[in-house]
C-alpha positions as CSV (number, residue, x, y, z in Angstrom):
1,M,21.7,3.6,29.2
2,S,19.3,2.5,32.1
3,E,18.9,-1.3,32.4
4,R,15.0,0.1,31.6
5,K,14.2,-0.9,28.0
6,V,11.0,-0.4,25.5
7,L,10.2,-2.6,22.6
8,F,9.1,-1.2,19.2
9,S,6.9,-3.1,17.1
10,D,6.2,-2.3,13.8
11,V,2.6,-1.4,12.0
12,S,3.8,-0.1,8.9
13,L,2.3,-2.9,6.6
14,R,-1.1,-2.6,7.9
15,D,-1.9,0.4,9.9
16,G,0.0,2.4,8.3
17,V,-0.8,1.7,4.8
18,Q,-4.6,1.9,6.0
19,S,-3.8,5.1,7.6
20,L,-1.9,6.6,4.8
21,W,-2.7,4.6,1.6
22,A,-6.0,3.8,2.0
23,M,-5.2,0.1,1.8
24,N,-3.5,0.5,-1.6
25,M,-0.3,-1.4,-1.1
26,S,0.4,-3.8,-3.9
27,Y,2.3,-7.3,-3.7
28,G,5.4,-5.6,-5.5
29,M,5.3,-3.1,-2.7
30,Y,4.6,-5.8,0.1
31,D,7.8,-7.6,-1.4
32,A,10.0,-5.0,-1.5
33,V,10.3,-3.6,2.1
34,A,9.3,-7.0,3.7
35,D,12.7,-8.0,4.2
36,Q,14.3,-4.7,5.6
37,L,11.6,-4.4,8.4
38,D,12.4,-8.1,9.3
39,L,16.2,-7.0,9.5
40,A,15.6,-4.2,12.3
41,G,15.0,-6.3,15.8
42,Y,10.9,-5.5,16.3
43,D,9.5,-6.8,18.5
44,H,6.4,-7.8,16.4
45,I,5.4,-7.0,12.6
46,E,1.7,-6.5,12.1
47,L,0.4,-7.7,9.4
48,P,-2.8,-7.2,7.0
49,M,-4.4,-10.4,7.5
50,H,-8.3,-9.6,7.4
51,A,-10.9,-9.5,5.2
52,V,-11.0,-6.1,4.4
53,Y,-7.8,-6.3,2.9
54,M,-8.3,-9.2,1.1
55,K,-11.4,-7.8,-0.8
56,M,-9.9,-4.6,-1.8
57,A,-6.6,-6.6,-2.9
58,V,-8.9,-8.6,-5.5
59,R,-11.4,-5.8,-6.0
60,Y,-8.9,-3.0,-6.6
61,L,-6.1,-4.2,-7.0
62,K,-6.5,-7.4,-9.0
63,E,-3.9,-9.5,-6.8
64,N,-4.8,-12.6,-5.0
65,P,-4.1,-11.7,-1.3
66,W,-2.7,-15.3,-0.9
67,D,0.4,-14.3,-2.7
68,T,1.2,-11.4,-1.0
69,M,0.7,-13.4,2.3
70,K,3.4,-15.8,1.2
71,I,5.7,-13.0,1.0
72,F,5.7,-12.7,4.6
73,K,6.3,-16.3,5.7
74,R,9.1,-16.3,3.0
75,K,10.4,-12.6,4.1
76,I,10.2,-12.1,7.4
77,T,12.0,-15.2,9.3
78,K,13.3,-13.4,12.1
79,T,10.5,-11.3,13.4
80,K,7.7,-12.3,15.0
81,K,4.5,-12.0,13.4
82,S,0.9,-10.3,15.0
83,H,-1.2,-10.5,11.4
84,V,-5.0,-11.4,12.2
85,L,-7.2,-9.3,13.9
86,L,-9.4,-12.0,15.7
87,D,-12.7,-11.0,15.1
88,C,-15.4,-13.0,12.8
89,L,-16.9,-9.8,12.3
90,D,-14.0,-8.2,10.7
91,V,-12.7,-11.2,8.7
92,L,-15.7,-13.0,7.0
93,G,-18.8,-10.9,8.2
94,E,-21.8,-12.0,10.4
95,T,-23.4,-15.0,9.1
96,E,-20.4,-17.4,9.5
97,P,-20.8,-20.7,11.4
98,R,-18.1,-21.3,13.6
99,S,-16.4,-24.1,11.5
100,V,-15.7,-21.2,8.7
101,V,-14.0,-18.8,11.2
102,R,-12.1,-21.6,12.5
103,F,-10.9,-22.9,9.0
104,F,-10.1,-19.2,8.2
105,Y,-7.9,-18.7,11.0
106,E,-6.1,-21.9,11.0
107,L,-5.6,-21.4,7.3
108,A,-4.2,-17.7,8.1
109,A,-1.7,-19.3,10.8
110,R,-0.6,-22.1,8.2
111,T,-0.1,-19.8,5.2
112,V,1.7,-16.9,6.8
113,G,3.1,-18.6,9.9
114,G,2.7,-15.9,13.2
115,D,2.9,-15.9,16.8
116,R,-0.1,-14.3,18.0
117,F,-3.4,-12.7,16.8
118,F,-5.4,-9.6,18.4
119,T,-9.0,-8.5,19.3
120,L,-10.7,-5.6,20.6
121,A,-12.5,-6.1,23.7
122,N,-14.6,-3.1,24.3
123,T,-16.6,-1.7,21.2
124,R,-19.5,-4.5,20.1
125,D,-19.9,-6.5,23.5
126,E,-17.1,-8.8,22.5
127,I,-16.2,-10.4,25.9
128,D,-19.3,-11.6,26.3
129,R,-20.3,-12.3,22.7
130,Y,-17.3,-13.6,20.9
131,F,-14.7,-14.5,23.6
132,P,-16.2,-17.5,24.8
133,W,-15.2,-19.2,21.7
134,L,-12.7,-17.2,19.8
135,V,-10.3,-17.1,22.7
136,P,-10.0,-20.8,22.1
137,I,-9.6,-21.0,18.5
138,A,-6.1,-18.8,19.1
139,R,-5.1,-21.1,22.0
140,N,-5.2,-24.5,19.8
141,L,-3.1,-22.8,17.3
142,G,-0.6,-22.4,20.1
143,M,-1.0,-18.6,19.6
144,K,-0.3,-15.7,22.0
145,L,-3.0,-13.3,22.7
146,M,-3.4,-9.8,22.8
147,L,-6.5,-8.1,24.0
148,A,-7.0,-4.7,23.0
149,I,-8.7,-2.0,25.0
150,C,-9.8,0.7,23.0
151,Y,-9.9,4.2,24.5
152,Y,-12.1,7.6,23.3
153,P,-13.2,10.1,25.4
154,T,-16.4,10.0,26.2
155,P,-18.2,10.8,29.4
156,R,-19.0,7.7,30.8
157,R,-15.6,5.8,30.0
158,D,-13.8,7.5,32.7
159,D,-10.4,5.8,34.8
160,T,-12.9,3.7,36.7
161,Y,-14.4,2.2,33.5
162,Y,-10.9,1.2,31.9
163,T,-10.3,-0.3,35.3
164,N,-13.1,-2.3,35.3
165,L,-12.4,-3.6,31.8
166,T,-9.0,-4.7,32.6
167,K,-10.2,-6.8,35.5
168,R,-12.7,-8.4,33.2
169,I,-9.9,-8.9,30.2
170,M,-7.3,-10.4,32.9
171,E,-10.0,-13.1,33.5
172,W,-9.3,-14.1,29.8
173,K,-5.3,-14.6,30.9
174,P,-4.0,-12.3,27.5
175,D,-0.7,-12.8,27.0
176,Y,-0.3,-8.8,26.2
177,I,-2.7,-6.2,26.8
178,Q,-2.7,-3.0,24.0
179,L,-4.3,0.3,24.5
180,K,-5.6,1.2,21.0
181,D,-5.9,4.8,20.6
182,A,-7.4,4.4,17.1
183,G,-8.4,8.1,17.0
184,G,-5.0,9.3,18.7
185,L,-6.9,11.4,20.9
186,L,-4.7,10.7,23.9
187,T,-3.4,13.4,25.3
188,V,-0.4,13.8,28.1
189,E,-2.6,14.4,31.1
190,R,-4.7,11.6,30.2
191,I,-2.5,8.8,30.0
192,K,-0.6,10.1,33.2
193,T,-3.9,8.0,35.0
194,L,-5.1,5.9,32.4
195,L,-2.0,3.9,31.7
196,P,-1.5,3.6,35.5
197,A,-5.1,2.1,36.2
198,I,-4.3,-0.3,33.8
199,Q,-1.1,-1.3,34.4
200,K,-1.8,-1.8,38.3
201,E,-4.6,-4.5,37.1
202,A,-2.6,-6.2,34.5
203,R,-0.1,-7.2,37.1
204,G,2.7,-7.7,35.1
205,V,1.3,-8.7,31.5
206,P,2.9,-6.4,28.9
207,I,1.3,-3.3,27.8
208,E,1.6,-1.9,24.0
209,L,0.5,1.6,23.2
210,H,-1.2,1.9,19.9
211,T,-1.6,5.5,19.0
212,H,-2.4,7.6,16.0
213,G,-1.6,11.3,15.3
214,M,-4.9,13.1,14.6
215,S,-4.4,15.4,17.6
216,T,-0.6,16.1,17.2
217,N,-0.1,14.6,20.8
218,Q,1.6,11.2,20.0
219,G,4.8,12.0,19.8
220,R,4.5,13.7,23.6
221,V,1.9,10.7,24.7
222,V,4.6,8.2,23.6
223,V,7.2,10.0,25.7
224,E,5.1,9.8,28.5
225,A,3.9,6.0,28.3
226,M,7.8,5.1,28.1
227,A,8.5,7.6,30.9
228,L,5.8,5.3,32.9
229,G,6.9,2.3,31.8
230,V,4.9,0.9,28.7
231,E,6.7,-2.2,27.5
232,T,6.0,-1.7,23.3
233,V,5.5,1.1,21.3
234,H,3.8,0.8,17.6
235,T,5.7,2.4,15.2
236,C,5.7,3.1,11.9
237,V,8.5,3.6,9.0
238,P,8.1,6.6,6.8
239,P,6.4,7.7,4.8
240,L,3.9,5.3,6.2
241,A,4.8,7.3,9.9
242,S,2.8,10.6,10.8
243,G,-0.1,12.4,10.0
244,S,-3.3,10.2,10.6
245,S,-0.7,7.0,11.5
246,H,1.5,6.4,13.7
247,V,5.1,8.0,15.5
248,S,7.8,7.5,13.0
249,I,10.2,4.7,14.4
250,F,13.3,7.3,14.0
251,N,11.0,9.2,16.5
252,A,10.4,7.0,18.8
253,M,13.7,5.8,18.9
254,H,15.3,9.6,19.4
255,N,12.7,10.2,22.6
256,A,13.7,7.1,23.9
257,K,17.7,8.0,23.7
258,V,16.8,11.2,25.3
259,L,15.0,9.4,27.9
260,G,18.1,7.9,28.6
261,I,15.8,3.8,28.0
262,D,17.2,1.5,25.6
263,H,15.2,-0.5,22.5
264,N,15.6,-3.1,20.3
265,I,16.0,-1.9,17.3
266,A,19.4,-3.3,16.0
267,N,20.2,-2.3,12.6
268,E,19.3,1.1,12.1
269,K,20.4,0.9,8.2
270,A,17.7,-1.9,7.1
271,L,15.1,0.9,8.3
272,E,16.7,3.4,6.3
273,E,16.7,1.3,3.5
274,A,13.2,0.7,4.1
275,E,12.1,3.9,4.2
276,R,13.9,5.0,0.7
277,R,12.3,2.0,-0.6
278,L,9.3,3.3,0.5
279,N,9.2,6.9,-0.9
280,R,10.5,6.2,-4.0
281,I,7.0,3.5,-4.2
282,A,4.9,6.2,-3.3
283,R,7.0,9.0,-5.9
284,L,5.9,6.5,-8.3
285,E,2.6,5.7,-7.6
286,N,1.5,9.2,-6.7
287,L,0.8,8.2,-2.9
288,P,1.0,10.6,-0.3
289,V,3.8,10.8,2.3
290,G,3.2,11.3,5.7
291,V,3.5,14.4,7.4
292,P,2.5,15.7,11.0
293,L,-0.5,17.6,11.1
294,E,-1.4,20.9,12.4
295,Y,-2.9,21.0,15.5
296,D,-7.0,21.0,14.7
297,H,-8.9,20.5,17.9
298,S,-12.1,19.2,16.1
299,V,-10.3,16.1,15.8
300,Y,-11.6,15.7,19.7
301,T,-15.5,16.3,18.3
302,H,-15.7,14.0,15.4
303,Q,-13.3,11.5,16.6
304,I,-13.0,10.0,13.3
305,P,-9.9,7.4,13.3
306,G,-6.9,7.5,11.6
307,G,-7.4,4.4,9.3
308,V,-11.0,5.7,8.8
309,I,-10.3,9.3,7.2
310,S,-8.3,8.4,4.2
311,N,-11.3,6.5,3.2
312,L,-13.5,9.1,3.8
313,K,-11.9,11.3,1.0
314,N,-12.1,8.8,-1.6
315,Q,-16.0,7.9,-0.6
316,L,-16.2,12.2,-0.9
317,N,-14.6,12.1,-4.0
318,Q,-16.8,9.0,-5.2
319,L,-20.1,11.3,-4.3
320,G,-18.6,14.3,-6.0
321,I,-18.6,16.4,-2.7
322,S,-15.3,16.4,-1.7
323,H,-15.6,19.4,-0.8
324,K,-18.3,19.6,1.8
325,M,-15.7,17.6,4.0
326,N,-15.8,20.1,6.9
327,E,-19.8,19.8,6.5
328,V,-19.7,15.8,6.6
329,L,-17.2,15.8,9.6
330,E,-20.3,18.6,11.8
331,E,-22.7,15.9,10.9
332,V,-20.6,13.3,12.2
333,V,-20.6,15.1,15.5
334,R,-24.2,15.3,15.7
335,I,-24.6,11.4,14.5
336,I,-22.2,10.6,17.4
337,D,-24.4,12.5,20.3
338,D,-27.4,10.6,18.4
339,L,-26.0,7.4,19.2
340,G,-24.7,8.0,22.3
341,N,-21.1,8.5,22.3
342,P,-20.4,4.9,20.8
343,I,-16.5,4.5,20.7
344,M,-15.3,5.4,17.1
345,I,-14.1,2.3,15.8
346,T,-14.7,-0.5,13.5
347,P,-17.2,-0.7,12.6
348,A,-19.4,2.3,14.5
349,S,-17.0,4.9,12.9
350,Q,-17.4,3.5,9.3
351,F,-21.3,3.7,9.7
352,I,-21.3,7.1,11.0
353,V,-18.9,8.7,8.6
354,S,-21.0,6.8,5.9
355,Q,-24.3,8.4,7.2
356,A,-22.7,11.8,7.3
357,A,-21.7,11.6,4.1
358,V,-25.3,10.7,2.8
359,N,-26.9,13.1,5.1
360,V,-24.5,15.9,3.7
361,A,-25.3,14.5,-0.1
362,T,-29.3,14.2,0.1
363,G,-29.3,17.8,2.1
364,E,-31.5,16.1,4.8
365,R,-30.7,14.3,8.1
366,Y,-31.6,10.7,7.8
367,K,-33.7,11.5,4.6
368,E,-32.1,8.3,3.4
369,V,-31.0,5.6,6.4
370,L,-28.5,2.9,5.8
371,D,-28.8,-0.2,7.0
372,C,-26.0,-0.2,9.5
373,M,-27.7,2.4,11.2
374,I,-30.6,0.6,11.4
375,E,-28.6,-2.5,12.3
376,T,-26.7,-0.6,15.1
377,A,-30.2,0.4,17.0
378,V,-31.2,-2.8,16.7
379,G,-28.3,-4.4,18.4
380,V,-26.5,-6.3,15.8
381,W,-23.5,-4.5,16.2
382,G,-23.3,-4.9,20.3
383,W,-25.4,-3.6,23.1
384,E,-23.4,-1.7,25.9
385,D,-20.6,-1.1,24.1
386,A,-22.5,0.0,21.0
387,C,-24.3,2.7,23.4
388,V,-27.9,1.6,22.5
389,P,-29.3,2.0,25.9
390,Y,-28.0,5.8,25.4
391,M,-29.2,6.6,21.8
392,D,-31.4,9.5,21.3
393,P,-35.3,8.0,21.9
394,N,-36.3,9.8,18.4
395,V,-33.7,8.7,16.8
396,R,-33.9,5.1,17.6
397,D,-37.8,5.1,16.8
398,R,-37.3,6.9,13.6
399,L,-34.5,4.3,13.0
400,L,-36.5,1.3,13.9
401,S,-39.7,2.4,12.4
402,H,-37.7,2.5,8.9
403,P,-39.4,-0.3,6.5
404,N,-36.3,-2.3,6.2
405,A,-36.0,-2.5,10.1
406,K,-38.1,-5.8,10.5
407,S,-36.2,-7.5,8.0
408,I,-33.2,-6.8,9.6
409,Q,-34.2,-7.9,12.9
410,K,-35.6,-11.1,11.6
411,R,-31.8,-11.7,9.7
412,W,-30.3,-10.7,13.0
413,E,-32.4,-13.6,14.6
414,K,-31.0,-15.8,12.2
415,T,-27.6,-14.7,12.2
416,Q,-27.3,-15.4,16.1
417,E,-29.1,-18.7,15.3
418,M,-26.1,-19.5,12.4
419,Q,-22.9,-17.8,14.3
420,A,-24.0,-20.3,17.7
421,T,-24.0,-23.7,15.4
422,E,-20.8,-25.3,14.3
423,G,-21.5,-25.9,10.6
424,S,-19.6,-28.0,8.2
425,I,-16.4,-27.0,6.0
426,G,-17.0,-29.9,3.5
427,K,-20.5,-29.2,3.1
428,L,-19.8,-25.6,2.2
429,R,-17.2,-27.1,-0.1
430,A,-19.9,-29.5,-1.8
431,R,-22.6,-26.9,-2.3
432,Y,-19.6,-24.2,-4.3
433,G,-18.4,-27.6,-5.9
434,M,-14.7,-26.9,-4.6
435,T,-14.1,-30.0,-3.0
436,H,-10.8,-30.6,-4.3
437,T,-9.7,-27.0,-5.0
438,S,-6.8,-25.5,-2.7
439,D,-7.7,-24.2,0.7
440,E,-6.5,-21.0,-0.3
441,D,-8.8,-21.0,-3.8
442,F,-11.8,-22.5,-1.6
443,M,-11.8,-19.6,1.4
444,L,-11.1,-16.4,-1.5
445,Y,-14.1,-17.6,-3.2
446,H,-16.1,-18.0,-0.3
447,I,-14.8,-14.3,0.9
448,M,-15.8,-12.6,-2.7
449,K,-18.7,-14.6,-2.6
450,G,-18.1,-15.9,-5.7
451,D,-15.6,-16.0,-8.7
452,E,-16.5,-13.2,-10.7
453,E,-13.8,-10.4,-9.3
454,I,-11.5,-13.5,-9.0
455,K,-11.2,-14.1,-12.6
456,K,-10.2,-10.5,-13.1
457,I,-6.8,-11.2,-11.2
458,Q,-4.0,-9.9,-13.4
459,K,-0.5,-11.6,-13.3
460,P,2.5,-11.3,-13.2
461,Y,1.9,-8.3,-10.3
462,K,3.8,-5.2,-11.0
463,S,7.3,-5.6,-9.0
464,Y,9.9,-3.1,-7.3
465,Y,13.3,-3.5,-6.3
466,T,14.2,-7.0,-8.4
467,G,17.0,-5.3,-10.6
468,K,14.7,-4.9,-13.5
469,E,13.0,-1.9,-12.8
470,P,15.6,0.8,-13.9
471,L,15.7,-0.2,-17.1
472,V,12.0,-0.8,-17.6
473,M,11.7,3.0,-16.1
474,L,14.4,4.2,-18.3
475,L,12.8,3.2,-21.4
476,K,9.4,4.6,-20.1
477,K,10.9,7.7,-19.6
478,L,12.5,7.7,-23.2
479,S,9.0,7.0,-25.0
480,K,7.7,10.0,-23.2
481,N,10.4,12.4,-24.8
482,H,9.8,13.1,-28.0
483,D,13.7,14.8,-28.3
484,I,15.6,11.7,-28.5
485,S,14.8,8.8,-31.1
486,R,17.5,6.6,-30.4
487,L,20.0,5.2,-27.5
488,Q,22.5,3.1,-27.2
489,L,23.5,1.3,-24.0
490,Q,26.4,-1.1,-23.2
491,K,27.9,-3.0,-20.7
492,G,30.7,-5.4,-20.9
493,N,29.8,-7.8,-24.1
494,S,25.8,-7.2,-23.6
495,Y,24.5,-4.2,-26.2
496,L,21.5,-2.7,-26.2
497,E,20.0,-0.4,-28.9
498,Y,16.8,1.6,-28.5
499,R,14.7,3.3,-31.3
500,K,12.0,5.3,-31.7
501,K,9.3,4.0,-34.3
502,P,9.0,7.3,-36.6
503,S,5.4,8.9,-35.8
């Protein structure tokens, strides 16, 4: 091997799950694999510490997400943790005073442990709107900071754009810079000029590559990035790799070896065990297995990121129009153009695919307009980064003339006032009658806007790989087999007899 070395980080538990399993990963599933990932030798393991996951855990999995967070603190002890998208929009919503946002991150760091926060830099004017007060939160907690440059192939975002963006980011003295290709739209030709442009301005700050598989180019892009000297590549463990997710850690290790580049993975057997467990969980729970996609040039037009495509499929199923996926994708392309080609990443990607689904379901463009689209036209979700100046004037006029537009504008003005205030956690606790409750219970109550859904949490959680599952699974299988009415099991002095009740 050469003296060069590339570091691999794992994003299976956050982005892999979001991309392929629509965030349907439960407490027991995380518990089954966290320790194995910790043994591998990764540089960082990224964790699902954000409100979207927390709401999902309570609402659909009937679990307390703080319990899952404690797994990560207990089981991931050797590897650095990257666990919070440092972004108040994603975590707590648009109406939070700064004390609540600060309290959330302090609690997250305390509950999970952790080494760094990361935040996006160019999707909602974050540098101007949020960096001035969010970045100090990370610094005051003693956390490293990774700032993410989001890549999308739009007419206005050439190498000069990314060069200038990197210069602005460097003013905040990041510890890491992430090149985030959420749509999986990078090509070998594009990264050959893009990565060196960023590297030149980064002046030695480590750069991490985060690229999805939507275009099928990710393997070649990762190889080119390693050849160009990228410091870190984000990977996943199968079955949470490939498809719309990230490159498989095994494929990335193989290609690094071919290039003659050393890497940091020291325990491949632990990764193989994690893969075996995840595959078994996928079979048991009927969850999809990531496989390489066939090339589909339409991904360069609809640009839907890997973490959104699986949720779109669920949304169309709920609307009863899953057979109209192609029509929705075509409508996504039209809406992107209407909105001035914004970067298709949270929240714009969710807004656009949701409006496209509504347009197709109703059979008429903008017959029903989602509030988030009006908010976009108002500037709630950014101005320059959100491409408001470049929107189709007729579409923007239609959105701003909607009956809800005035109330949304007033709410946005009130929100801006709220965001600029410090607020008081003590007063908020008192208002909820939770002055003496735990920090975790208080914050979960606040995130879920009450305890109606929290009361539906079901314990004990389903577990995997505790040593008890094989017998339980055997008995469940036997109960479905009508030809077996009696079974005897014996080990040493232990004896078990199974009898099926007569019908």
